[in-house]
C-alpha positions as CSV (number, residue, x, y, z in Angstrom):
1,M,32.3,-27.6,14.2
2,A,29.8,-25.1,15.5
3,Q,26.2,-25.4,14.2
4,L,24.2,-22.5,12.9
5,I,21.0,-22.0,14.9
6,H,18.2,-20.2,13.1
7,Y,16.3,-17.8,15.2
8,H,12.8,-16.6,14.3
9,Y,12.6,-13.0,15.4
10,T,9.1,-11.6,15.8
11,D,7.6,-8.2,16.6
12,S,4.1,-8.4,18.0
13,F,1.6,-5.6,17.7
14,H,-2.0,-5.2,18.8
15,Y,-4.7,-4.0,16.5
16,S,-5.1,-1.0,18.7
17,D,-1.4,-0.1,17.9
18,I,-2.3,0.8,14.3
19,K,-2.0,4.5,13.7
20,A,-2.8,4.5,10.0
21,M,-3.4,2.0,7.2
22,D,-3.7,2.5,3.4
23,S,-3.0,0.5,0.2
24,S,0.8,0.8,0.8
25,G,0.9,-0.6,4.3
26,I,0.4,-0.2,8.0
27,L,1.9,2.5,10.3
28,F,2.1,1.7,14.0
29,V,2.0,4.3,16.8
30,N,5.7,3.5,17.6
31,G,6.7,4.5,14.1
32,L,7.4,1.0,12.7
33,S,5.7,0.0,9.4
34,I,4.6,-2.9,7.4
35,F,4.9,-2.4,3.6
36,F,2.5,-4.6,1.7
37,E,4.6,-4.7,-1.6
38,E,7.6,-5.9,0.4
39,C,5.6,-8.6,2.0
40,A,4.3,-9.7,-1.4
41,K,7.8,-9.9,-2.8
42,N,9.0,-11.9,0.2
43,F,6.2,-14.4,-0.2
44,A,6.8,-14.7,-4.0
45,R,10.4,-15.6,-3.3
46,S,9.3,-18.7,-1.3
47,Y,6.3,-19.5,-3.6
48,P,7.1,-18.4,-7.1
49,E,4.1,-20.2,-8.6
50,E,1.8,-17.8,-6.6
51,R,0.4,-14.6,-8.1
52,G,2.5,-12.4,-5.8
53,T,-0.4,-10.9,-3.9
54,C,-0.2,-12.9,-0.7
55,I,1.3,-10.8,2.1
56,A,0.5,-12.7,5.3
57,E,-0.7,-15.8,7.0
58,C,-3.6,-15.5,9.4
59,S,-5.7,-17.5,11.8
60,A,-9.2,-16.5,12.8
61,S,-9.5,-19.5,15.2
62,A,-6.3,-18.8,17.1
63,D,-6.5,-17.3,20.6
64,P,-6.0,-14.5,19.9
65,P,-6.7,-14.3,16.1
66,Y,-3.7,-12.9,14.2
67,F,-2.0,-12.0,11.0
68,E,1.7,-12.7,10.5
69,F,3.2,-10.6,7.7
70,F,6.0,-11.7,5.4
71,T,8.3,-8.7,6.3
72,C,12.1,-8.7,5.8
73,G,14.3,-10.0,8.6
74,K,11.6,-10.9,11.1
75,S,8.0,-11.6,11.4
76,M,5.5,-8.9,12.3
77,V,2.4,-10.3,14.0
78,L,-0.7,-8.3,14.4
79,L,-2.8,-9.6,17.3
80,F,-6.6,-9.1,17.5
81,D,-7.0,-9.1,21.3
82,G,-8.7,-7.0,23.8
83,L,-11.6,-6.3,21.4
84,G,-14.3,-8.2,23.3
85,R,-17.3,-9.3,21.2
86,D,-16.0,-7.3,18.2
87,T,-12.9,-9.4,17.7
88,Q,-14.1,-11.7,14.9
89,Q,-15.9,-8.8,13.1
90,T,-12.8,-6.6,13.3
91,F,-10.7,-9.5,12.1
92,R,-13.0,-10.0,9.1
93,L,-13.2,-6.3,8.2
94,F,-9.4,-6.1,8.4
95,R,-9.0,-9.0,6.0
96,Q,-11.6,-7.5,3.7
97,R,-9.7,-4.2,3.7
98,L,-6.5,-6.0,2.7
99,E,-8.4,-7.7,-0.2
100,N,-9.8,-4.3,-1.3
101,Y,-6.2,-3.2,-1.6
102,G,-5.5,-6.1,-3.8
103,Y,-3.7,-8.4,-1.3
104,I,-4.6,-11.7,0.3
105,A,-3.7,-13.5,3.5
106,Y,-3.3,-17.3,3.6
107,S,-5.7,-18.7,6.2
108,L,-4.3,-21.3,8.6
109,S,-7.7,-22.0,10.2
């Protein structure tokens, strides 16, 4: 009998690919979007005991630092690379902005 192989599809974006961001999500220059409410619902499906505000996993210590959002169908990874000395500060400010919108990211670092 054939065995089902699970594939993990991922789209990767760079921080510089962000065209706009507000409390509803992120719009990239190529027209793709991340919707925060969708990410929160996807996380809550896997972790129903959580409050439903987590929308991503992140790692500030990875090379490069990243956020991986809980989007439908595939992961959407936002890489913080090519920013030079401003990388960690930009990462922290991005995370703070998410928190100001009422969402959190689970830290893997």
